[in-house]
A tleap script that builds the chain and sets N, CA, C and O, in Angstrom:
source leaprc.protein.ff14SB
mol = sequence {
  NTYR PHE LEU SER PHE TYR LEU SER VAL ARG
  GLY GLN ILE LYS ARG PHE GLY LEU LYS GLU
  PRO ARG TYR ALA TYR THR VAL THR LEU SER
  GLU SER GLY VAL LYS ILE ALA THR ASP LYS
  GLU GLN ALA ASP TYR THR TRP ASP ASN VAL
  TYR ALA ALA TYR ARG LYS ALA GLU CYS ILE
  TYR LEU TYR VAL GLU GLU ARG ARG ALA TYR
  LEU LEU PRO LYS GLY GLN GLY GLU ALA ASP
  GLN ASP GLU VAL TRP ALA LEU LEU LEU GLU
  ARG LEU THR ALA GLY ARG VAL HIE GLY ARG
  CGLY
}
set mol.1.N position { 70.823 109.976 65.769 }
set mol.1.CA position { 69.979 109.268 66.705 }
set mol.1.C position { 70.796 108.460 67.707 }
set mol.1.O position { 70.419 108.334 68.872 }
set mol.2.N position { 71.902 107.924 67.248 }
set mol.2.CA position { 72.717 107.101 68.135 }
set mol.2.C position { 73.180 107.888 69.352 }
set mol.2.O position { 73.030 107.430 70.484 }
set mol.3.N position { 73.741 109.065 69.123 }
set mol.3.CA position { 74.250 109.858 70.231 }
set mol.3.C position { 73.120 110.246 71.177 }
set mol.3.O position { 73.281 110.186 72.396 }
set mol.4.N position { 72.000 110.636 70.633 }
set mol.4.CA position { 70.841 110.998 71.459 }
set mol.4.C position { 70.400 109.816 72.319 }
set mol.4.O position { 70.142 109.976 73.512 }
set mol.5.N position { 70.315 108.641 71.719 }
set mol.5.CA position { 69.918 107.442 72.460 }
set mol.5.C position { 70.927 107.123 73.559 }
set mol.5.O position { 70.550 106.852 74.699 }
set mol.6.N position { 72.197 107.158 73.211 }
set mol.6.CA position { 73.271 106.848 74.155 }
set mol.6.C position { 73.217 107.793 75.355 }
set mol.6.O position { 73.293 107.349 76.500 }
set mol.7.N position { 73.085 109.092 75.094 }
set mol.7.CA position { 73.030 110.064 76.181 }
set mol.7.C position { 71.769 109.890 77.025 }
set mol.7.O position { 71.802 110.086 78.239 }
set mol.8.N position { 70.670 109.525 76.390 }
set mol.8.CA position { 69.431 109.278 77.109 }
set mol.8.C position { 69.591 108.114 78.080 }
set mol.8.O position { 69.158 108.202 79.229 }
set mol.9.N position { 70.205 107.030 77.632 }
set mol.9.CA position { 70.424 105.864 78.493 }
set mol.9.C position { 71.333 106.234 79.657 }
set mol.9.O position { 71.049 105.876 80.800 }
set mol.10.N position { 72.414 106.942 79.383 }
set mol.10.CA position { 73.325 107.357 80.461 }
set mol.10.C position { 72.604 108.222 81.493 }
set mol.10.O position { 72.809 108.069 82.697 }
set mol.11.N position { 71.754 109.135 81.005 }
set mol.11.CA position { 70.999 109.998 81.905 }
set mol.11.C position { 70.033 109.215 82.781 }
set mol.11.O position { 69.889 109.509 83.967 }
set mol.12.N position { 69.374 108.226 82.205 }
set mol.12.CA position { 68.434 107.405 82.968 }
set mol.12.C position { 69.159 106.570 84.018 }
set mol.12.O position { 68.651 106.394 85.125 }
set mol.13.N position { 70.316 106.064 83.690 }
set mol.13.CA position { 71.097 105.285 84.656 }
set mol.13.C position { 71.425 106.145 85.869 }
set mol.13.O position { 71.283 105.696 87.006 }
set mol.14.N position { 71.864 107.388 85.633 }
set mol.14.CA position { 72.193 108.281 86.736 }
set mol.14.C position { 70.947 108.695 87.504 }
set mol.14.O position { 70.941 108.696 88.735 }
set mol.15.N position { 69.899 109.045 86.780 }
set mol.15.CA position { 68.671 109.539 87.410 }
set mol.15.C position { 68.047 108.506 88.346 }
set mol.15.O position { 67.604 108.842 89.444 }
set mol.16.N position { 68.015 107.256 87.908 }
set mol.16.CA position { 67.373 106.213 88.698 }
set mol.16.C position { 68.338 105.492 89.632 }
set mol.16.O position { 67.938 104.585 90.362 }
set mol.17.N position { 69.604 105.891 89.611 }
set mol.17.CA position { 70.583 105.274 90.500 }
set mol.17.C position { 70.779 103.797 90.236 }
set mol.17.O position { 70.986 103.022 91.170 }
set mol.18.N position { 70.716 103.396 88.977 }
set mol.18.CA position { 70.842 101.981 88.634 }
set mol.18.C position { 72.296 101.535 88.768 }
set mol.18.O position { 73.214 102.213 88.305 }
set mol.19.N position { 72.483 100.407 89.397 }
set mol.19.CA position { 73.825 99.869 89.572 }
set mol.19.C position { 73.904 98.427 89.108 }
set mol.19.O position { 74.811 98.059 88.361 }
set mol.20.N position { 72.972 97.620 89.542 }
set mol.20.CA position { 72.970 96.212 89.181 }
set mol.20.C position { 72.205 96.009 87.878 }
set mol.20.O position { 71.098 96.528 87.735 }
set mol.21.N position { 72.767 95.269 86.927 }
set mol.21.CA position { 72.030 94.991 85.692 }
set mol.21.C position { 70.783 94.163 85.984 }
set mol.21.O position { 70.779 93.312 86.874 }
set mol.22.N position { 69.746 94.422 85.233 }
set mol.22.CA position { 68.499 93.681 85.385 }
set mol.22.C position { 68.096 93.108 84.036 }
set mol.22.O position { 68.386 93.689 82.990 }
set mol.23.N position { 67.428 91.969 84.069 }
set mol.23.CA position { 66.914 91.362 82.856 }
set mol.23.C position { 65.874 92.294 82.248 }
set mol.23.O position { 64.942 92.724 82.928 }
set mol.24.N position { 66.036 92.602 80.974 }
set mol.24.CA position { 65.074 93.475 80.305 }
set mol.24.C position { 64.473 92.790 79.080 }
set mol.24.O position { 63.258 92.823 78.880 }
set mol.25.N position { 65.321 92.170 78.262 }
set mol.25.CA position { 64.857 91.538 77.037 }
set mol.25.C position { 65.899 90.543 76.540 }
set mol.25.O position { 67.061 90.575 76.945 }
set mol.26.N position { 65.454 89.668 75.659 }
set mol.26.CA position { 66.345 88.720 75.003 }
set mol.26.C position { 66.262 88.966 73.506 }
set mol.26.O position { 65.170 89.068 72.947 }
set mol.27.N position { 67.417 89.060 72.858 }
set mol.27.CA position { 67.495 89.240 71.413 }
set mol.27.C position { 68.024 87.949 70.811 }
set mol.27.O position { 69.073 87.447 71.216 }
set mol.28.N position { 67.292 87.417 69.843 }
set mol.28.CA position { 67.721 86.216 69.141 }
set mol.28.C position { 67.881 86.559 67.662 }
set mol.28.O position { 66.945 87.034 67.019 }
set mol.29.N position { 69.082 86.309 67.133 }
set mol.29.CA position { 69.359 86.550 65.714 }
set mol.29.C position { 69.343 85.213 64.998 }
set mol.29.O position { 69.933 84.240 65.468 }
set mol.30.N position { 68.660 85.168 63.853 }
set mol.30.CA position { 68.587 83.925 63.079 }
set mol.30.C position { 68.734 84.249 61.599 }
set mol.30.O position { 68.872 85.411 61.217 }
set mol.31.N position { 68.703 83.230 60.788 }
set mol.31.CA position { 68.790 83.412 59.334 }
set mol.31.C position { 67.644 84.263 58.808 }
set mol.31.O position { 67.812 84.996 57.834 }
set mol.32.N position { 66.482 84.172 59.443 }
set mol.32.CA position { 65.312 84.890 58.942 }
set mol.32.C position { 65.149 86.285 59.521 }
set mol.32.O position { 64.424 87.099 58.949 }
set mol.33.N position { 65.808 86.590 60.650 }
set mol.33.CA position { 65.658 87.920 61.216 }
set mol.33.C position { 65.983 87.990 62.688 }
set mol.33.O position { 66.832 87.255 63.194 }
set mol.34.N position { 65.288 88.896 63.374 }
set mol.34.CA position { 65.551 89.204 64.772 }
set mol.34.C position { 64.284 88.975 65.583 }
set mol.34.O position { 63.194 89.382 65.179 }
set mol.35.N position { 64.434 88.320 66.726 }
set mol.35.CA position { 63.309 88.135 67.646 }
set mol.35.C position { 63.677 88.814 68.952 }
set mol.35.O position { 64.756 88.591 69.501 }
set mol.36.N position { 62.761 89.651 69.447 }
set mol.36.CA position { 62.929 90.329 70.723 }
set mol.36.C position { 61.871 89.787 71.671 }
set mol.36.O position { 60.684 89.791 71.347 }
set mol.37.N position { 62.291 89.326 72.828 }
set mol.37.CA position { 61.333 88.777 73.798 }
set mol.37.C position { 61.540 89.424 75.157 }
set mol.37.O position { 62.668 89.625 75.605 }
set mol.38.N position { 60.419 89.745 75.807 }
set mol.38.CA position { 60.425 90.225 77.184 }
set mol.38.C position { 59.530 89.288 77.985 }
set mol.38.O position { 59.003 88.312 77.451 }
set mol.39.N position { 59.365 89.588 79.254 }
set mol.39.CA position { 58.457 88.789 80.078 }
set mol.39.C position { 57.022 88.865 79.572 }
set mol.39.O position { 56.244 87.932 79.766 }
set mol.40.N position { 56.669 89.969 78.925 }
set mol.40.CA position { 55.281 90.214 78.556 }
set mol.40.C position { 54.956 90.039 77.087 }
set mol.40.O position { 53.806 89.757 76.750 }
set mol.41.N position { 55.933 90.197 76.194 }
set mol.41.CA position { 55.630 90.154 74.766 }
set mol.41.C position { 56.817 89.687 73.935 }
set mol.41.O position { 57.931 89.526 74.433 }
set mol.42.N position { 56.541 89.478 72.663 }
set mol.42.CA position { 57.562 89.058 71.714 }
set mol.42.C position { 57.315 89.781 70.392 }
set mol.42.O position { 56.168 89.979 69.993 }
set mol.43.N position { 58.396 90.175 69.715 }
set mol.43.CA position { 58.288 90.814 68.404 }
set mol.43.C position { 59.308 90.182 67.474 }
set mol.43.O position { 60.432 89.880 67.874 }
set mol.44.N position { 58.899 89.984 66.226 }
set mol.44.CA position { 59.777 89.427 65.202 }
set mol.44.C position { 59.972 90.445 64.093 }
set mol.44.O position { 59.018 91.088 63.654 }
set mol.45.N position { 61.218 90.591 63.639 }
set mol.45.CA position { 61.572 91.499 62.556 }
set mol.45.C position { 62.359 90.730 61.506 }
set mol.45.O position { 63.320 90.037 61.840 }
set mol.46.N position { 61.968 90.840 60.250 }
set mol.46.CA position { 62.794 90.278 59.191 }
set mol.46.C position { 64.002 91.191 59.006 }
set mol.46.O position { 63.978 92.346 59.430 }
set mol.47.N position { 65.041 90.686 58.387 }
set mol.47.CA position { 66.235 91.505 58.182 }
set mol.47.C position { 65.920 92.753 57.371 }
set mol.47.O position { 66.518 93.803 57.607 }
set mol.48.N position { 65.000 92.662 56.425 }
set mol.48.CA position { 64.622 93.831 55.626 }
set mol.48.C position { 63.991 94.921 56.476 }
set mol.48.O position { 64.038 96.096 56.111 }
set mol.49.N position { 63.399 94.545 57.610 }
set mol.49.CA position { 62.724 95.514 58.470 }
set mol.49.C position { 63.600 96.062 59.597 }
set mol.49.O position { 63.163 96.947 60.333 }
set mol.50.N position { 64.815 95.561 59.747 }
set mol.50.CA position { 65.728 96.097 60.762 }
set mol.50.C position { 66.260 97.427 60.240 }
set mol.50.O position { 66.748 97.509 59.113 }
set mol.51.N position { 66.164 98.463 61.065 }
set mol.51.CA position { 66.515 99.813 60.629 }
set mol.51.C position { 68.026 100.003 60.456 }
set mol.51.O position { 68.468 100.450 59.398 }
set mol.52.N position { 68.831 99.666 61.489 }
set mol.52.CA position { 70.279 99.892 61.420 }
set mol.52.C position { 70.980 99.209 62.588 }
set mol.52.O position { 70.345 98.770 63.547 }
set mol.53.N position { 72.298 99.130 62.485 }
set mol.53.CA position { 73.131 98.623 63.575 }
set mol.53.C position { 74.351 99.520 63.705 }
set mol.53.O position { 74.959 99.914 62.710 }
set mol.54.N position { 74.699 99.837 64.946 }
set mol.54.CA position { 75.877 100.647 65.246 }
set mol.54.C position { 76.751 99.853 66.198 }
set mol.54.O position { 76.255 99.218 67.129 }
set mol.55.N position { 78.066 99.891 65.956 }
set mol.55.CA position { 78.982 99.158 66.831 }
set mol.55.C position { 79.938 100.117 67.519 }
set mol.55.O position { 80.590 100.943 66.880 }
set mol.56.N position { 80.001 99.987 68.819 }
set mol.56.CA position { 80.982 100.678 69.645 }
set mol.56.C position { 81.841 99.602 70.293 }
set mol.56.O position { 81.551 98.414 70.148 }
set mol.57.N position { 82.872 99.988 70.992 }
set mol.57.CA position { 83.822 99.027 71.560 }
set mol.57.C position { 83.157 97.999 72.467 }
set mol.57.O position { 83.513 96.821 72.410 }
set mol.58.N position { 82.219 98.400 73.287 }
set mol.58.CA position { 81.647 97.495 74.288 }
set mol.58.C position { 80.203 97.097 74.011 }
set mol.58.O position { 79.602 96.388 74.818 }
set mol.59.N position { 79.629 97.536 72.888 }
set mol.59.CA position { 78.211 97.276 72.680 }
set mol.59.C position { 77.823 97.454 71.214 }
set mol.59.O position { 78.382 98.295 70.510 }
set mol.60.N position { 76.872 96.662 70.771 }
set mol.60.CA position { 76.236 96.848 69.472 }
set mol.60.C position { 74.831 97.361 69.748 }
set mol.60.O position { 74.111 96.814 70.583 }
set mol.61.N position { 74.453 98.410 69.042 }
set mol.61.CA position { 73.119 98.993 69.162 }
set mol.61.C position { 72.332 98.562 67.933 }
set mol.61.O position { 72.652 98.962 66.813 }
set mol.62.N position { 71.322 97.763 68.138 }
set mol.62.CA position { 70.525 97.228 67.048 }
set mol.62.C position { 69.186 97.967 67.004 }
set mol.62.O position { 68.327 97.778 67.866 }
set mol.63.N position { 69.028 98.801 65.994 }
set mol.63.CA position { 67.797 99.575 65.830 }
set mol.63.C position { 66.821 98.780 64.982 }
set mol.63.O position { 67.095 98.480 63.819 }
set mol.64.N position { 65.686 98.440 65.566 }
set mol.64.CA position { 64.652 97.736 64.819 }
set mol.64.C position { 63.675 98.735 64.199 }
set mol.64.O position { 62.918 98.403 63.287 }
set mol.65.N position { 63.708 99.939 64.705 }
set mol.65.CA position { 62.950 101.063 64.157 }
set mol.65.C position { 63.832 102.294 64.315 }
set mol.65.O position { 64.844 102.249 65.014 }
set mol.66.N position { 63.458 103.374 63.680 }
set mol.66.CA position { 64.281 104.579 63.725 }
set mol.66.C position { 64.572 105.035 65.161 }
set mol.66.O position { 65.670 105.515 65.445 }
set mol.67.N position { 63.615 104.891 66.048 }
set mol.67.CA position { 63.785 105.366 67.425 }
set mol.67.C position { 63.672 104.261 68.472 }
set mol.67.O position { 63.390 104.539 69.638 }
set mol.68.N position { 63.888 103.032 68.073 }
set mol.68.CA position { 63.842 101.917 69.027 }
set mol.68.C position { 65.058 101.024 68.800 }
set mol.68.O position { 65.201 100.384 67.758 }
set mol.69.N position { 65.930 101.000 69.809 }
set mol.69.CA position { 67.149 100.198 69.709 }
set mol.69.C position { 67.235 99.212 70.864 }
set mol.69.O position { 66.697 99.444 71.947 }
set mol.70.N position { 67.922 98.112 70.609 }
set mol.70.CA position { 68.220 97.125 71.633 }
set mol.70.C position { 69.726 97.031 71.751 }
set mol.70.O position { 70.435 96.988 70.745 }
set mol.71.N position { 70.211 96.999 72.969 }
set mol.71.CA position { 71.644 96.942 73.215 }
set mol.71.C position { 72.098 95.498 73.316 }
set mol.71.O position { 71.464 94.669 73.969 }
set mol.72.N position { 73.202 95.220 72.662 }
set mol.72.CA position { 73.819 93.893 72.706 }
set mol.72.C position { 75.221 94.072 73.302 }
set mol.72.O position { 76.197 94.172 72.558 }
set mol.73.N position { 75.332 94.114 74.631 }
set mol.73.CA position { 76.621 94.365 75.276 }
set mol.73.C position { 77.619 93.236 75.034 }
set mol.73.O position { 77.257 92.061 74.982 }
set mol.74.N position { 78.845 93.617 74.890 }
set mol.74.CA position { 79.925 92.649 74.705 }
set mol.74.C position { 79.960 91.690 75.889 }
set mol.74.O position { 79.911 92.118 77.042 }
set mol.75.N position { 80.047 90.395 75.603 }
set mol.75.CA position { 80.162 89.389 76.644 }
set mol.75.C position { 78.845 88.966 77.283 }
set mol.75.O position { 78.856 88.173 78.224 }
set mol.76.N position { 77.718 89.466 76.806 }
set mol.76.CA position { 76.437 89.144 77.426 }
set mol.76.C position { 75.665 88.048 76.712 }
set mol.76.O position { 74.685 87.534 77.252 }
set mol.77.N position { 76.086 87.683 75.506 }
set mol.77.CA position { 75.341 86.687 74.753 }
set mol.77.C position { 76.119 85.407 74.557 }
set mol.77.O position { 77.250 85.262 75.022 }
set mol.78.N position { 75.485 84.482 73.858 }
set mol.78.CA position { 76.128 83.194 73.585 }
set mol.78.C position { 77.215 83.311 72.519 }
set mol.78.O position { 78.190 82.560 72.548 }
set mol.79.N position { 77.058 84.244 71.580 }
set mol.79.CA position { 78.056 84.474 70.531 }
set mol.79.C position { 78.895 85.685 70.912 }
set mol.79.O position { 78.408 86.595 71.583 }
set mol.80.N position { 80.161 85.700 70.484 }
set mol.80.CA position { 80.957 86.876 70.806 }
set mol.80.C position { 80.591 88.031 69.859 }
set mol.80.O position { 79.938 87.828 68.835 }
set mol.81.N position { 81.017 89.217 70.217 }
set mol.81.CA position { 80.616 90.416 69.494 }
set mol.81.C position { 81.049 90.396 68.031 }
set mol.81.O position { 80.328 90.907 67.174 }
set mol.82.N position { 82.196 89.825 67.730 }
set mol.82.CA position { 82.661 89.756 66.345 }
set mol.82.C position { 81.749 88.862 65.497 }
set mol.82.O position { 81.486 89.167 64.334 }
set mol.83.N position { 81.276 87.772 66.074 }
set mol.83.CA position { 80.349 86.887 65.356 }
set mol.83.C position { 79.015 87.580 65.089 }
set mol.83.O position { 78.454 87.467 63.999 }
set mol.84.N position { 78.519 88.289 66.086 }
set mol.84.CA position { 77.261 89.016 65.923 }
set mol.84.C position { 77.420 90.075 64.843 }
set mol.84.O position { 76.554 90.218 63.980 }
set mol.85.N position { 78.520 90.820 64.885 }
set mol.85.CA position { 78.752 91.880 63.902 }
set mol.85.C position { 78.889 91.298 62.497 }
set mol.85.O position { 78.388 91.880 61.535 }
set mol.86.N position { 79.555 90.166 62.372 }
set mol.86.CA position { 79.694 89.526 61.055 }
set mol.86.C position { 78.319 89.150 60.488 }
set mol.86.O position { 78.075 89.325 59.294 }
set mol.87.N position { 77.429 88.640 61.331 }
set mol.87.CA position { 76.081 88.307 60.876 }
set mol.87.C position { 75.333 89.566 60.442 }
set mol.87.O position { 74.650 89.555 59.418 }
set mol.88.N position { 75.454 90.642 61.205 }
set mol.88.CA position { 74.788 91.888 60.841 }
set mol.88.C position { 75.325 92.443 59.524 }
set mol.88.O position { 74.557 92.936 58.699 }
set mol.89.N position { 76.631 92.365 59.327 }
set mol.89.CA position { 77.227 92.811 58.062 }
set mol.89.C position { 76.720 91.987 56.883 }
set mol.89.O position { 76.533 92.503 55.782 }
set mol.90.N position { 76.506 90.718 57.130 }
set mol.90.CA position { 76.025 89.816 56.084 }
set mol.90.C position { 74.553 90.066 55.751 }
set mol.90.O position { 74.163 89.992 54.585 }
set mol.91.N position { 73.746 90.356 56.750 }
set mol.91.CA position { 72.289 90.436 56.567 }
set mol.91.C position { 71.757 91.836 56.264 }
set mol.91.O position { 70.713 91.971 55.626 }
set mol.92.N position { 72.462 92.882 56.714 }
set mol.92.CA position { 71.988 94.243 56.497 }
set mol.92.C position { 72.756 94.904 55.357 }
set mol.92.O position { 73.941 94.631 55.163 }
set mol.93.N position { 72.093 95.761 54.613 }
set mol.93.CA position { 72.772 96.466 53.525 }
set mol.93.C position { 73.783 97.447 54.094 }
set mol.93.O position { 73.668 97.867 55.245 }
set mol.94.N position { 74.776 97.813 53.285 }
set mol.94.CA position { 75.901 98.635 53.741 }
set mol.94.C position { 75.471 99.941 54.400 }
set mol.94.O position { 76.118 100.379 55.352 }
set mol.95.N position { 74.421 100.566 53.936 }
set mol.95.CA position { 73.978 101.823 54.505 }
set mol.95.C position { 73.329 101.700 55.874 }
set mol.95.O position { 73.024 102.708 56.511 }
set mol.96.N position { 73.114 100.465 56.330 }
set mol.96.CA position { 72.447 100.264 57.623 }
set mol.96.C position { 73.373 99.746 58.704 }
set mol.96.O position { 72.925 99.522 59.829 }
set mol.97.N position { 74.658 99.544 58.405 }
set mol.97.CA position { 75.626 99.119 59.419 }
set mol.97.C position { 76.688 100.200 59.567 }
set mol.97.O position { 77.249 100.679 58.582 }
set mol.98.N position { 76.955 100.577 60.820 }
set mol.98.CA position { 77.860 101.684 61.101 }
set mol.98.C position { 78.801 101.301 62.231 }
set mol.98.O position { 78.381 100.732 63.238 }
set mol.99.N position { 80.063 101.617 62.055 }
set mol.99.CA position { 81.045 101.339 63.106 }
set mol.99.C position { 82.125 100.440 62.587 }
set mol.99.O position { 82.118 100.006 61.435 }
set mol.100.N position { 83.053 100.173 63.472 }
set mol.100.CA position { 84.177 99.320 63.056 }
set mol.100.C position { 83.712 97.883 62.950 }
set mol.100.O position { 82.795 97.470 63.658 }
set mol.101.N position { 84.326 97.135 62.088 }
set mol.101.CA position { 83.889 95.771 61.925 }
set mol.101.C position { 85.023 94.876 61.680 }
set mol.101.O position { 84.834 93.670 61.517 }
savepdb mol mol.pdb
quit
């Protein structure tokens, strides 16, 4: 799923001619879980309900469902990527975290 998602995002960037980043959503990680907020809605997920996390060099892909992921690009949040990854390793079971850590 990761590769399919990644290629889909790359294709959409090219298709729509996107160049400048735009605000899409805010991800908040806490002791109790994950909160996703947009201009229109908010969703909360407990750690038990987070599907998986994948780490690449420049981004963490946080899947809250099998086919729904949120990107956490390196340098875009208040915490650095290593801190975020450490929290994910702590909160998610071993079979749900993938990538270098």
